[in-house]
C-alpha positions, 0 to 999 in steps of 0.5 A: 434520483441517483446519489450524485444528483442528490448531492448536487441538489443538496449543494444547490439548495445550500448555496441558495439559502444559508443555514444556521450552525445547528448548535443545540440549546443545551451547550455550555455558555462558552460554547454558545459564545464561541459559536456566536463569534463564529457566526459574526465572523462568517457574516463579516466575511460574507460581506467582504466577499461580496455575498458570493454564493459560496458564502454559506459553505464558507460560513459553516466551514469557519464554524467547524474550524473554530470548533475544532480548534477549541476542542468542541465537537462541531455540531454542523448540519449534514447539508454542510458536509454534503455541500463541502464534499460536493464543492470539492468534487466540482472543483476536481472536475473543473481542474481535470477538465481544464488541465488534463482531459477536456470536457468531452473525454472527462465525461466519457472516462470518469462519470460513475456509469463509466467506471466498469473496470471496478468489480466487487460484491454488495457485501464488500462494498458495504464493509468498505463504506462502513469504515468510511462512515466510522472515519467521518463520524469519528471526526465529528465526535472526536475532532482533536484525534487523528483521523487517517484513512490509510491506503498502502500499495503493494506491488512490483516495479510497475506499482512503484512507478519505476521509469517515472518520477515517484510523485507521478506514480498512480498512488501519488495521483490517487492521493492528489485526486482524493485528498481535498475531497476526503479532507472536506469531511475531516478525513486525512487520506494517507497513501503509502506506495511500497512497491518493490521491484523484482518481488512477488507477493509471496511468501516473504512480503505476505509473511511480512505484511504488518512489518512492511505495510503497517498495522494501521492499513485500511485498504491494501492493494495488490499489483504483482503481475510482473513476477507473480506467475503462480496464482498461489502466491496471490492466494497466500497474500490474500489469506495472510491479510485475513490475519492482519489486525485491521483486516484491510479491504483488498484491492487487486489489479488483475485481468479478468481471465479466470485464473485468479478470480477463484481466489478472490471469490474465496476471500469474498466468501470468507467475508473479507472486503475485496475489490478488483480493478480489471486491467484489461477492461480499463485498457479497452475503455481507453482504446474505445474512447480515445482516438489514436494520436495523429499529426494535427495541423489545427491546434484546436483539434489536438487531444488534451495533454493527458491523452495526447500520444496515449493511444497510438498505432493499432491501438497500442498504449504509449507505443507498447503492444503485447508480445512473447518476449519474456525478457521484456515481460511480454511488453514490446515497443511498436516500431512505428509508434515512435511519436508516442514512445518519445512522449511516454515519460516526462522526467528530468535528464538525471531521472531516466533509469528504469525506463523500460517497455514494461513500465507504464509512462506518466499518462497511464499512471495518471489515468489509473490514479484518477480513476481510483480517486473518482471511485473512492470519492464515489464510495465516500459520497454514498457513505455520507448520503447514507448517514444523512438518510439515517439522520432523517433531518434530526439535529446531528448531536442527537444521533452522531455518537449513537450511530458511531457506537453502533457502527463500531460494534458492527465493525468489531463483530465483523473483525471477530468473525473474520478472525475465526474463519479458516482457510478453505479448502484445507488441503495440505497441498493447496499451496504446492509451488512449481519448481520447488522439489517436494513442495507439497510435503514441505507445506504439509509439514509446515501446515497450510493453516500455519502458513496462511494464518499463524501470527508472524513477526518479520525482522526485515531489512527491506525498504520501504517498510514501516518497521524500518522507518519507525526504528523497530528493526534496529531498536533505534530512536531514529524515526522518519520515513522516505521523505525525510530520511531520518530513520536508521538507514544502516551502513554503506557497504563500502564502509562496512568492508573498510571497518572489517579490514581496519582494526583502528575503528574498533570492534565492528559490532560489539554484539557480533550481529550481522550489519544492516547494509545498503549499497550506494548503487541502489540509491539513485541520484535523482530529484525524485528517486525511487524508495524501494531498496534491497538492503540486507543483513550481511554475513561474510566468510572473513568473519572469524566468529559466529554472527548472531541475530536476535529475532524478534527484537524486543520492540518488534515483540511489543509492537506486533505480538500483543497479549491477545495473540496466540503464542509464536510456534517457533517456526523460523524462515530465512529469506535471502536477498533477491538477485535482479532477474535471478542473476547473482554475482559469483560472491553471492552465497545461496542457502541450501543443503549442499556443502561443496566449496562454500556454504552457510552454517546456521544455529538456533540458540546454539543448536545446529540446524539439520537442513533447510526446507525451500519454501518458495522463491528465496525463503527457506524453513529451518529444520532441526532433528525433531521437525520445523518447530524450535519451541515457543518463546519470545526470542530466538538467537539465530547464528550464521557463519559462511564457510569456504574451502577457497582462499582469498575470495570474499563471499557474501551471504545477504539476509533480507528477512528472518520470519518467526511464526 
């Protein structure tokens, strides 16, 4: 009997014969009284609901809630948790079959045997399930402590859900799919959709992993295919995850074309938990199982809402087919699929920006989110069933804490083992970057082990980023997130320019630091706006004096560099703001070694840099006369000045991040 049939059988048995709460005989008197009151309440409710067959689950659920409220460890039998989880699974199935996919297509798409697009190894699967077991048992043993499982989505504009409402992205649909199921066993499933348009996964986002996605991430996904033509960036991103304090499970959205698989295998061989979602397999499954949309006279023959206008002429999805048009990132609109194109998006009139051919519509986002959710619920069910088998029918109070302690020891040993792993192969030119002159020699001077694993602190202006939301960057007590906007959002570019020319406002910045600036044009006025923004620290040629940036801030040092980490080496990397499609306006100042008409001068602790070494993309290493290291210390003063030979023109140097290794 498989795990799903097993859970259904246990749930069916639970519905047929109510069970007691499983409270041990040795509890304190007040705990017995609380549970007796709960039992009485449950029977009353059972009577009021007419002895519905769900009453046993309701009974134990009330016992759990009351125990949690008064601070006791709920001592409920495993059948309760299996029943609660299976109940939510059945409710989810009913909801999706009735409102989105219909009975026939639901079975074809979501039954466990149909989830062939997910690829992993037994070891990676076991690592993730151990974390799920720890989350479940932690709630039982410590019911009042927060118990989050955090999924963070890293990616480009596809991951960010551009073209759709933010709450239509596959990350939002994932949370909607699994939220109730995870909550039924005491786990709060938290998602962070931190996709950023026009960004690749490295080097900036890889080196800023903790600052952007957070220190508490349990699972981190990679979805950068639009801008990551160089697989080495994905490799850097994966290797940097090995240095993350949580060593999160990695989930890659990639085609199984053989180009990136060696780097996934490398991570798996090193012991990290790695999963792959085969994009090609997922798309082929849709084409094979879902008929093409055609005009139908009989409404009863129409496809369900989430599948109608999804597969179109010649198997195109949402009216889009692969092409060689680089401007459209290889995704073109099918001229004879207008019916599907017309139904690709479902947004209000004020939210139609970024609806391009390379951005999937709401139905593909919905389907991916539902598939991911079913897979995560499957892993959770397996984890709970395995805990039940370990218990062997014994009272949970006799083994929950023992098992939790054992799993925590295994997890600590696992993290320690990963900490000692070295990148392989250790060739100094294994991160050579196409298009960057002398890339191999620059990486050799920096050192691959430093690039891949050295502790880093990232002082970033980018959004979304946990360090921005929590006030670490500006050392502000304004703390919030993208939902409430209560964090320090910086200064509007227009106001920043007004302050610079109007002395009546007083000193622009008393510490002569670059302003954290945002542009209103990047903030869409929409009922569900995007949350990824290219904010920056601004340096202008109109500034008379040097502008100083102190990195890392005192708060960043406290949060990201605890005493157990090796000291910072003093390698400084400056990343300038991205220009969409690499088309920068004329006032944009690049970071290079040329001093023709306009350039940027940089000092570190008052010492001029010798030159900048281009690393990759928009990031460069600051070099002094002795090399790339500026001494090991806790804080560096990096000073900037824009110099120009032209008069009457405002030049802007925009810094997105300063990174210290």
